N, C-alpha and C positions, 0 to 999 in steps of 0.2 A: 261494392265497386268491382273488387277482383273477380267475383262470381260472373258478372256481366262480361268482363273481358275474357274470362275463360270460355264462355259460351260461344262468343264472337270468334275466338280462336279455333274452337272445335268446329264450327260451320265452315269457316274458310278453308280448312285442312281435310274436310272429310273425304273428299273425291281421292286425294292423294294417298290418305292413309289406309283407306279401304282397297286399294290396289296392291298393298303388301301381302306377299303369300306368307303369312304366319297367323297364329291365333289372335293376335292382337298387334296393334301399332303403338309404339312409344314415342313421344316427342318431347324433348326439354325445351322449355319456353321461359323467356324472361319478361315480366310484365312490369310496367312503370305506370304508377298511379299519378293522377294530376297533383300539382304542388300543394293544393288546399286539402286533400284527402287525408284522413287520419290513417295512422299505421305507417309500415316502412314505404319508402319511395319505390323499391324494387322488390319484386317477388318472384323467385326462380321455382318453376313447377315442372312436374313430369306428367304429361297428359297420357293416359292409357285408354285406347279406344279398341272395341270389339271389332272383329273382321265380319263383315256381312256374309251370312251363309254358314256361320260355324253351327255345329250340331247342338242338340239340346244339352248335353252333359257340359259343355264348354259355356253356353249361356248360363248355366246353373253356376258354374265357377266364378262368373262375374258377379252374380247376385250374392254369392257367399263372401266374396272379398269385399263388396260394398257394405254388407252388414257387419263384417267385421270391423271395418274402419269406422263406420258410423256409430256403431253401438258397442260392440265388445271392447275394442281397444281402450276408449276412454274409460269405461268401467274398470277395467284392469288397472289403468294408470292410477285412478283414484284409490282403488282398494289396496293395492300394493305399495302406495306411497312412492311410486316411482319418480325419479328424477333423472335428468339428463346425465349421461347419453342414454335416451330412450331406445328400447329395442325395436322400434319401428319409425318410418317416416311419418310426419304429419299429413293428414288428409284434409283437403279444403273443400272438396266438392265430389259428390257421387250422383250418378244417373243410371241406375241398374234396374229399373223398373220398366215394362212395357216393351216396346220393339227396339231394334238395332237403330243408332249405335249405342251401346253401353259405354260409360265413360267414368274414369276415376281421374281426379286432379290431385297428385301427391307432391309433397315436398321434394324437390330436386336436391339430394344431398351431395351431388358431385361437386358444386362449388364450394361445399366444406371440406372436400379432400377425400371423400369416400369414393372407392373404385371397386370392381370386382376382382376376385383372386383370379390369377392366371389359370385359364381352364385345364391346362396340361399339367398344373403342378398339384403336389399333394400338400394339404394343409399341414403346417408344423404344430407343435404343441402350443405355441404362443397364440396362433389363429384360432386353434380349437379351444383353448381356454376361454378366450373373448366371446366366442360363438356361444359356448356352452353357459357362460354367465347370463348372457341375453336371453337364450331359451330358457333358463331356469327362472328368470324374473317373469317371464310370459306365464310359464307352468305354474308357478307359485302364486301368482295374482289370480290365476283361473280356479286353482283349488281353494283360495279364499272366498271367491265369488261364490262358489258351490255351497260354502258353508255360512256365509254372512248375509247373502241375498238369494236364497234358494228360489224364490218366485221368479226373479229376473233370470237366474240361471236356468231354470227350466224352459222359459220363454224362448231365450237364445239357443238352448239345445234343440228345441223343436224346430226352430227356424232355420238352424244350419244342418242341411240335410248330409246324410252319410252316403256320399257317392261311391264309396268303394264297393257297395253291394248293388251297384245298378249295372244291369247285362252289357249296356253301351261301352262300359268301361274297357271290356275285353278288346272291342275294335280299336279304342283309342291306344291302348297298350300293347296291341298285337305284335308290332315289330319288335318289342323289348322281349316279349314271351316266348315267341317262336324258337329263338336259339337256345333257351335254357336246357332242354333234354340232351342237347349234344355237349354240354360243358364237360361231364366226367370223361367223355370219350376223347374229347378235343385236348383237355388240358392234363388229363392224367394219364393217358395212353396216346401220346403224340403220334406213334407210327400208325396207328389204326383209325385215325380220325376219317369221318365221312368226307371226302373230297368234294361232293356236290353242295355241302354246307359251308365249307371253310375256304376262304380264299386269302390272298396275301396282298398287301400293298406293293410289294416287290417280289419277284421270283425268289424262291427259298432253295438255297444252294444245299448241296449233301453236308457241308460243314454246319451250316446253320441248323439243320435237321438233327445231326448228331449233338449238337449243343443243347438244343431244346429237349430232346429225348433224354440226354444224360440227367438233367435236373430231376426227372421224376421217375427214373428207371424202375426202381424198386420201393418206393414209398407206399404208393396206394394203388397197386395193380388191379386189374379186374379180378373180382372174385374175393377180394379183402372184404373185411366188415365195412370199412369207411367208404369204399367204392360202391359197394351194394346199397348202402344208405344213401349216398349221394345221388346214385342213379335213379332210385325210387322217388327221392325227394323231387329231383329235377324233372322227371316224368310226370309226377303228380301236379307240379307247378303249372302245367299247361291248362289243366281243367280246374284248378282250385287255387289260382295265384291269389285272388282276393282274400280267400280265408287263410292262406299262408302268410300273406304279407300284414294283413290287419286283423288283429285278434278282436273277438267280441268284447263288449264291456262285461266286467265280472259282475256277479251278483252284488256284491258289497261296494263296487265303484272305487275301492282303494287305489290310489296311484293313478287315476285316470283324471283328465282335464281337458281344456280346450287346446288342441296343439296347432302348430303352424300347418302341418300336413305335407309340406313339400319341401322339407329341410335339407338342402344340400347346398354345396359351396356357391353355386351359381345364383342362389338367391339370397345371399348374404354379402353385404358391402363392407369392406374394411377401409380404415383410415390410417395413415402412417405419419411418424413425426420426421423431421428434417434429416434424421439419420437413417430413415428407412425402417424403423421399428415400428410394428403395428401397434395401435394404441387404442382402437375404438371399432366397434362394428354396429351395423343395423342389419334386422331381418326385413325382407320385403316379399312381395307376391304371395299374399295370404289366401290365394283362391281355393285352396284345399282345407281350410280350417274346419276342425270337426271335434267332437268329444271322443277321444281316444286314450289309450295307454300312453302316459306322458313320454316314456322311452322311445316311442314311435318316432319322435323328432330326432333321436340319436341314432336310428338304425343305419342311414346312409353316411353321416358324418363320421361315426365312429367305427363301424364294421367295413364300409365300402370306400372309404375315403381316407384311410389312413394305412401307412407302410407298417409292417411288422416291427421294424426297429422303433417306430413312434409307440406302438402299443406296448412293447416290452418295456420301454423306460418311463412311460407317462399314463398308462391306461388307469390304474388305480387313482392317482392323484387327480387326474382330469374329471373321472367320475365323482370322487369324493368332493371336489370342488363344486361340482354342479348340485349335489345333494345339499351342500352347505349353503349355496345361494338360494335354493327353494326354501330352505328352513329361514333364511334370513328375511326372505319376501313375506313368508307366512307370518313371522313375528311382526314385521312392520305393519302388517294388516291387523294385528291384535290378537292373533291366534297364538296358544301356548303349547298345546300338545302336538308339536310338529312332526315327531317320530310316529305318531299314531296315523298322521295324515300321509306322509311320504318318509320312507326310511331307506337306508342302505340296502336292506334285505329285501324291500319291495324293488328296488332298482335292479338289484342282482336277478331277481326272479323274471323281470321283464326283459332284462338283456339276454337271459338264457331262451326265452321263448323268441326273441327277435334275431338271435342267431340262425334260426331255421331259414328265414327268408334271405338273409345276408349270404349264405351259402349259395343261392341261386342268382342273387343280384350283384355281387361284387364284380364278376367279369363283365357284365353289361355295363355297368358305370364306368368301369375302367376303359372299356371301348368308347364309350362317349366323351371321356376326359381327354382321350387321345386321338379323336377323329379330326380328320381334316375337313375343311369348309364344306366341301360338297356332300360329304356324309351327313354333316348337321344341316344342312339345306334339305337333304332328302327326309330326314327324321322330322323336321318342322313341316314339310309339305304333307307327309303321312298323318301327323297329328291334326292338320287342318281338315284333311279328307277322310278322317277316321270312320265316316258312315259308308264310305266306299270300300270295296275289297282292295287290299294292298297286296299287290303281287310279290312273290318271291318267298324267301324264308326269314324275313325280318332283318334285324341289325346283324350284320356279318361279324363272327368272332375271328379275331386275328391272333393267334397265339404268338406270343413273343417271350423271350426269356424272363423279362421283368414281370409280365402278367402271370406267367406259370409259377416264378418264385413267390410272388405276392399271394396268389390264390392258395398256393400249398401253405405259405405262412398263416393265413387265416384259417385254413382247416386245422393246422397244427395247434392253434390257440384254441379254437372250438372244442378240439378233443381233449386238449390239456386242461381246460376249465371244466370238462365234464358236460358240455352243453350239446354235443352231438345228439340229435334225436334218434330215438330207436325206430325201427319199421313200424312198430304200432303206434308210436308218437304221430308219425306222419299220416297213418290211417285215421287216427282221433281227430286230428286237426282238419283233415279234408272232409271230415263228417259233420263238422260244426256248423250249426245254423241258428 
């Protein structure tokens, strides 16, 4: 009964939804069943429909998300013995085969009180802890799937394409890649930035310039080891960004699992109690799910979306909590040698490797988190038209005291942990195939 009603709703709204200038259109709907129908009287759903004319890679992403909800997630729930609050919304209907429009009908969790975190805010330790718990449950169940149902695991892995190695991905991500080579010069040598690449929302006074430059005057000057490594890394990012961001699967596969793949705060919904304290969260938008290094889902959350003060105080406890939740999920699935499957040492090695792309990505994510609506609209338009040439130099870097302070804080942490790559490391990563 509900499926028929969903289909009618899709057909009714198709023209309106396809006029939207974004990758897909989302609409919240409340369905009411006849009085004599079984099940709940009302059902709130979120209908997600593809935009006609999207390029091949975006169409594949809809297929990935459909398969994830249809097959992978129910299996993970069963194997991991997962109970509410589940890491994901329920899925009621998928149509991701054939031609447009592709459609997903998902549980609308807004009536339950789930909302998106303020885009311009930094997640605090409470938000991060809940997010890492849900990510860990997802990862742990995926590791259990590989060991307990190897045939199904192989089938799903074969059906979930690794889109990160597709040439079209560069066009899609071009606006985020182009500014990266300018990062060291912009954020570490403020007086010598390239004026043709850097603009400001407001005119920058001499006082502002002095304040910005004073933050970084003597820390990582041009010619220093750190600056030299960062400049080479950011230059290589232009041609090898997919190799830098997404490491290949290791020969033994230890520490790899089915990941969310696009795990940042705008793809996580949070719920708060009556006093405003965060108490639950759900992950959504699984269009980039694939078999990758587990810590890949921690790259943006832990490196690019945290303030240094949060890392100084909570880094170890957050990551140890994540590992503990992975172990808890593995044990619930009946597995015993959980440290052999995923351990603190494996996580540390993975985080060391992912610190490399983080040094290129953090300023870009900061810019997106603090962008105004016009910039966000432009970013969405460019993603939709990724098969066309996007004019300009990509997303504009706007150096501010806060950005410079936090970027230097990230560099300081990576250096202190011994995770700064060498020039040889960068060459090796760029040569991986």
